[in-house]
C-alpha positions in Angstrom: -2.6 11.6 -18.3 -1.6 7.9 -19.5 -3.3 5.5 -17.0 -5.2 2.7 -17.4 -6.8 0.4 -14.9 -6.8 -3.4 -15.2 -9.8 -5.1 -14.3 -12.6 -3.3 -12.2 -10.2 -1.3 -10.9 -10.9 3.3 -10.4 -8.4 6.0 -10.6 -10.0 8.5 -7.9 -9.2 12.5 -7.6 -9.6 12.6 -4.5 -11.3 16.2 -2.7 -9.1 18.2 -1.2 -9.1 18.5 2.8 -10.9 20.7 4.8 -8.5 23.9 5.7 -11.6 26.0 7.7 -14.2 25.3 10.3 -17.4 26.3 9.5 -16.9 29.2 11.7 -13.6 29.9 10.2 -10.9 27.8 12.5 -7.8 27.3 10.2 -7.2 23.1 10.8 -3.9 22.4 10.6 -2.5 19.5 8.4 -2.1 17.2 11.3 -5.9 17.3 11.8 -7.1 16.9 9.1 -9.0 14.1 8.2 -8.3 12.3 4.7 -11.7 13.4 2.1 -13.6 10.3 1.7 -14.8 11.8 -2.0 -13.6 12.2 -4.9 -13.8 12.5 -8.8 -13.5 9.2 -11.7 -11.1 10.0 -13.4 -10.1 6.8 -15.1 -11.6 3.2 -15.2 -10.6 -0.2 -16.0 -13.0 -2.6 -18.6 -15.2 -4.5 -15.4 -14.4 -8.5 -15.1 -16.8 -11.1 -17.0 -18.4 -11.3 -13.9 -18.4 -7.6 -12.4 -19.1 -5.0 -15.4 -18.1 -1.3 -14.4 -21.3 1.0 -13.0 -18.5 4.1 -12.6 -17.7 6.3 -15.1 -14.8 9.0 -16.0 -16.1 12.3 -14.0 -18.6 10.6 -11.9 -18.4 11.8 -7.8 -18.0 9.0 -5.9 -17.7 8.7 -1.8 -15.8 6.1 -1.0 -14.1 4.3 2.4 -12.0 5.7 4.6 -8.7 3.6 4.2 -9.9 1.7 1.2 -8.0 2.4 -2.4 -3.4 3.0 -3.3 -2.5 6.4 -2.9 -0.1 7.3 -5.5 1.7 10.1 -7.0 1.6 11.3 -11.0 2.5 14.0 -12.7 2.7 16.0 -8.7 -1.0 15.3 -8.2 -2.1 12.6 -5.9 -4.8 9.8 -7.1 -6.2 7.0 -6.1 -6.2 3.2 -7.0 -9.6 1.1 -5.7 -11.5 -2.0 -7.0 -15.1 -0.5 -7.8 -16.7 -2.7 -5.0 -14.2 0.0 -2.5 -16.6 2.5 -3.9 -19.7 2.7 -1.6 -21.9 5.5 -4.3 -22.0 7.9 -6.6 -23.3 11.4 -5.9 
């Protein structure tokens, strides 16, 4: 992939949404929850006021409606500011 986020932005590949419940019930696409967890694919350099803390391959938690969805080479990604990330796992 040839994309480099600018400043304090981070490119994240969201985890897949759950397709089954613990009891084996299949969840239809319309009822699936948006994932709130993903892997960092690319990061910017940070800004003079905020250094980049997250690194490539970190697994992170983010808000349900954080970031902007985009599709590159057939894959879905989120791009968001570092301060939209809640935690590194």
